[in-house]
C-alpha positions in Angstrom: 68.8 43.6 -9.4 68.8 42.7 -13.0 67.5 39.7 -15.0 71.0 38.2 -15.5 71.6 38.0 -11.8 69.1 35.0 -11.8 70.8 33.1 -14.5 72.4 29.8 -13.7 73.1 26.4 -15.7 70.4 23.9 -15.2 71.1 20.7 -17.1 68.2 19.0 -18.4 69.1 15.7 -16.4 68.3 17.6 -13.2 64.7 18.3 -14.2 62.5 15.6 -12.6 60.2 14.0 -15.0 58.3 12.0 -12.4 57.6 12.5 -8.6 59.1 10.4 -5.8 56.9 8.1 -3.9 55.6 8.6 -1.3 55.4 12.5 -1.9 57.0 13.5 1.5 60.1 11.4 0.8 61.6 14.1 -1.4 64.7 15.9 -0.2 64.2 19.1 1.7 66.8 21.9 1.8 66.5 24.2 4.7 67.9 27.7 4.5 68.2 29.5 7.7 68.4 33.2 7.1 69.3 34.1 10.7 72.4 31.7 10.8 73.0 31.9 7.2 73.3 28.1 7.1 72.0 25.1 5.0 70.6 21.7 6.1 69.6 18.8 4.1 66.5 16.8 5.4 63.6 14.7 4.0 60.3 16.7 3.3 58.5 14.8 6.0 60.9 16.6 8.4 59.2 19.7 7.8 57.0 19.3 10.7 60.0 19.6 13.1 60.4 23.1 12.1 56.8 24.0 13.2 55.5 24.9 16.7 52.1 24.8 18.3 50.0 27.8 17.2 51.9 28.4 13.9 49.8 28.5 10.7 50.2 26.6 7.3 48.7 28.5 4.3 47.9 26.4 1.4 46.6 27.0 -2.1 43.3 25.1 -2.7 43.4 25.7 -6.6 42.8 22.5 -8.6 44.6 21.8 -11.9 42.2 21.4 -14.8 42.8 18.7 -17.3 43.3 21.6 -19.6 44.4 19.9 -22.9 41.5 18.9 -25.2 41.8 17.4 -28.6 39.1 17.8 -31.0 38.2 17.8 -34.8 37.5 20.9 -36.8 34.2 20.9 -38.6 34.3 20.0 -42.4 38.0 19.4 -42.6 38.1 16.9 -39.7 41.6 18.3 -38.8 43.0 17.5 -35.3 43.0 20.6 -33.1 44.5 20.9 -29.6 42.5 23.4 -27.4 44.2 24.3 -24.3 41.7 25.9 -21.9 43.1 28.8 -19.8 40.2 30.3 -17.8 36.4 30.7 -17.8 35.4 34.2 -18.7 31.4 34.0 -18.5 29.8 31.1 -16.8 26.4 31.7 -17.9 27.4 31.9 -21.5 30.1 29.2 -21.3 32.7 31.5 -22.7 36.4 30.7 -22.3 39.9 31.8 -23.1 41.9 29.1 -24.8 45.1 28.5 -26.9 44.6 26.5 -30.1 47.2 24.4 -32.1 47.7 24.6 -35.0 46.4 28.1 -34.9 46.6 28.8 -38.6 43.8 26.4 -39.1 41.4 28.0 -36.5 39.4 31.2 -37.4 36.2 32.9 -36.0 33.2 30.9 -36.6 35.0 27.5 -36.8 33.6 24.8 -34.6 35.6 22.1 -32.9 34.1 18.9 -31.9 35.5 16.9 -28.9 32.8 14.1 -28.8 29.0 13.7 -29.4 28.1 16.2 -26.6 30.9 18.6 -26.3 32.0 21.1 -28.9 33.1 24.8 -29.0 32.8 27.7 -31.6 35.4 30.3 -32.0 34.1 33.8 -31.3 37.1 36.0 -31.2 41.0 36.1 -31.7 43.1 37.4 -28.7 46.7 36.6 -29.7 48.5 34.7 -32.4 47.4 31.4 -30.8 44.9 32.7 -28.4 41.1 32.4 -29.0 37.8 33.0 -27.2 35.4 30.3 -27.5 31.8 29.4 -26.5 31.0 25.9 -25.5 27.6 24.4 -26.3 25.0 25.1 -23.8 23.7 21.6 -23.6 27.1 20.1 -22.6 26.4 20.5 -18.9 29.1 21.6 -16.4 32.2 22.4 -18.6 34.6 22.0 -15.8 33.3 18.3 -15.4 33.4 17.8 -19.3 37.0 19.0 -19.4 38.0 16.9 -16.3 36.5 13.8 -18.0 38.2 14.0 -21.3 41.1 16.3 -20.9 44.9 15.6 -20.4 47.0 16.8 -17.6 48.8 20.1 -18.6 52.4 19.1 -17.7 54.9 22.0 -17.7 56.7 22.4 -21.0 60.1 21.5 -19.5 58.9 18.1 -18.7 59.9 16.4 -22.0 57.7 13.4 -22.2 54.2 12.3 -23.0 51.4 12.6 -20.3 50.5 9.3 -18.5 47.5 8.4 -16.5 49.4 8.8 -13.4 49.9 12.5 -14.0 46.2 13.1 -13.3 46.8 12.4 -9.6 50.6 13.1 -9.4 50.2 16.6 -10.6 47.4 17.5 -8.3 47.9 18.6 -4.6 46.0 17.0 -1.9 44.5 20.3 -0.9 43.1 20.9 -4.4 39.4 21.8 -4.4 38.5 24.7 -6.8 39.1 24.2 -10.6 40.9 27.0 -12.2 44.7 26.4 -12.7 46.6 25.2 -15.7 49.7 24.5 -13.5 50.1 23.0 -10.1 51.1 24.9 -6.9 54.1 22.6 -7.0 55.3 23.0 -3.4 52.0 21.5 -2.2 52.7 18.2 -4.2 55.0 17.1 -1.4 52.4 16.8 1.2 50.6 13.6 2.1 47.5 13.0 4.1 49.6 11.4 6.8 51.9 14.4 7.0 49.1 16.8 7.1 47.5 14.7 10.1 50.8 14.9 11.8 51.1 18.7 11.4 47.6 19.2 12.7 48.1 17.0 15.6 51.1 19.1 16.6 48.8 22.1 17.0 49.4 23.8 13.6 46.4 25.3 11.9 46.1 24.7 8.1 44.1 27.4 6.2 43.3 27.9 2.7 43.7 30.6 0.0 43.1 30.2 -3.7 45.1 31.6 -6.6 44.5 30.1 -9.9 47.8 29.7 -11.8 48.0 30.6 -15.4 50.4 30.1 -18.2 52.3 33.2 -17.2 54.0 31.2 -14.6 56.2 29.7 -17.4 56.5 32.9 -19.4 60.2 34.3 -19.7 61.0 37.5 -18.3 62.2 39.6 -21.3 63.5 42.8 -19.8 66.8 43.2 -18.0 65.3 45.9 -15.7 63.0 43.8 -13.5 61.0 47.1 -12.6 59.6 47.0 -16.1 58.4 43.4 -16.0 54.5 42.9 -15.9 53.0 39.8 -14.5 49.9 38.2 -16.0 46.8 38.7 -13.8 45.5 35.7 -11.9 42.5 35.2 -9.8 42.8 34.9 -6.1 40.5 34.6 -3.0 41.4 35.0 0.7 38.5 33.8 3.0 37.7 35.6 6.1 38.4 32.6 8.3 41.9 32.4 6.9 42.4 36.1 7.6 41.2 35.6 11.2 43.7 32.7 11.9 46.7 34.4 10.2 46.2 37.8 12.0 45.7 36.1 15.5 48.9 34.3 14.8 50.8 37.3 13.9 49.7 39.0 17.1 50.6 35.9 19.1 54.2 36.0 17.5 53.6 32.8 15.9 55.1 31.8 12.6 53.0 31.9 9.3 54.3 29.2 6.9 53.3 29.6 3.4 53.3 26.9 0.9 54.5 28.0 -2.6 54.9 31.2 -4.4 51.3 31.4 -5.7 50.0 31.4 -2.1 52.6 33.9 -1.1 51.5 36.3 -3.9 47.9 35.9 -2.8 48.4 36.9 0.8 51.0 39.6 0.1 48.5 41.1 -2.4 45.9 41.8 0.3 47.5 43.9 3.1 46.1 46.5 5.3 47.9 49.8 6.2 49.1 48.3 9.4 50.4 45.1 7.8 47.5 42.7 8.4 45.8 40.4 6.0 42.4 41.4 4.9 39.7 39.2 3.2 39.8 39.7 -0.6 39.1 38.3 -4.0 39.9 39.5 -7.5 42.8 39.6 -9.8 46.6 40.1 -8.9 49.5 40.8 -11.1 51.7 41.3 -8.0 55.4 40.8 -8.9 57.8 40.0 -6.0 61.5 40.3 -6.5 64.4 41.7 -4.2 64.3 43.8 -2.2 60.6 43.3 -1.4 59.5 43.7 2.2 57.3 40.7 3.3 54.4 41.6 5.5 52.7 38.2 6.1 55.2 35.4 5.3 57.4 34.3 8.0 58.6 30.9 6.6 58.4 29.7 2.9 58.1 26.3 1.4 58.9 26.1 -2.3 60.6 24.1 -4.9 63.8 24.6 -7.0 62.9 26.9 -9.9 63.9 27.6 -13.4 66.8 30.2 -14.0 65.5 33.8 -14.6 62.0 32.9 -13.6 59.8 35.1 -11.5 59.5 32.2 -9.0 63.1 32.3 -8.6 63.0 36.0 -8.0 60.4 35.7 -5.4 62.5 33.0 -3.6 65.5 35.3 -3.7 63.6 38.2 -2.2 62.5 35.9 0.8 65.8 34.0 1.3 68.2 36.7 0.4 69.9 36.5 -2.9 73.3 35.4 -1.7 71.9 32.5 0.5 69.5 31.4 -2.1 72.3 31.1 -4.8 74.5 29.3 -2.3 71.6 26.7 -1.7 71.1 26.4 -5.5 74.8 25.6 -6.2 74.7 23.1 -3.3 71.5 21.6 -4.8 73.3 21.2 -8.2 76.4 19.6 -6.6 74.2 17.2 -4.5 72.1 16.3 -7.6 68.8 17.5 -6.3 65.8 17.1 -8.5 64.4 20.5 -9.9 61.1 21.9 -10.9 57.5 20.8 -10.5 58.2 17.1 -9.7 61.5 17.9 -7.9 62.7 18.4 -4.4 61.6 21.2 -2.0 63.3 24.1 -0.1 62.2 25.5 3.2 63.3 29.0 4.1 63.2 29.9 7.7 
C-alpha cells in the first residue's frame, strides 16, 4: 500500500480539544473483522467483549511535563526547552528541543529557577540540542514534573491548562519517559478497571516511551522506505508468562494502544510466543503485517497518513477500517488524543 491510501479529510472541528468526563463515557466504535460489521457503544461497554481468562495489556509509560521555560544567561531571553529523553542518568545528560533555536549555542546556559539550569553541550539537529542539567538540582524527573507544562499534541490548538496534567495522563502511568500519552489508555477509569479484573481478566503492563516521532509525518509514498524513530521499551517476565499462558489456552489478548502493540510485536520468539525484553524498537507496522500476539486492539481515531492509522489498518483490514472512519465522520465522533475510541475484534 502507498501513503496516499491513508489520506482522508479531517476537519479541525472534529479534533477533540478536551476529554469527556468521566473518561469511560466516550463513544466506542466496535469493528468486527469476522462479521465485517460495525457497532456503536460507550467505552465502558468494552468489558462486555472480554471473557474470563483474557488478558489486557497496558502501557505504563508516564508523560513527562516536558515543556520547560527558562532564561538564557546574560541576554535573559526566554527559551523553551522541550525535554525528549534522558541519555545519561549519572551525568544528567538529556536530548532536548529548543525554541527559538537560533539563540541557543553550545556553551549557553539556560536557567529555569534558582536550583535548576542546563548547559548546552552539543547540537543534534536544527532545533535539537544535548544538554547537561546541573548536578545539584536533585532528581531531574521530579524537577521537570514540578515546573514543566503538559506537552499537548501540536494538533490541539489551545493553551495548556492545569487540568491537562491529569487529563493527559493514563491511570496506568508509572514510569517517566514519554512526551506523548498512550491515548487509548486515557479512556480507562479505576472503576472500569476494577470491573474488568472482577470479571477474571488479567491486566498486565509493558512500557514503551513515546517520542515526538509519533507526530512526525511520513514523507515517502512507498511505505517500505519509511523509518520509525527508535523508542525505548520493556516487557517484564511476568507479563510474558501471563500472555503466553493465555495464548496456549486460546484466550484473547487485548492490547491497549498502538504503542503497547509495537512493544509486544517487537519481542517474538521463532514459534510466535512473547519473550521478556528491553531496549529500543523502530518497528513499523503497516498492511499486510502478520500479528503474532494481539488478538483484539483498543485504539483511538488517528490522523490521516499517520503511522498509527497504518497500524490500525494492518490489524482491522484496510477496507473495514476506512468504512469505520467514514462512519465516524458522519456520526461526528471526536478524533485524536482526547477523542473517542475504537475496539477491533
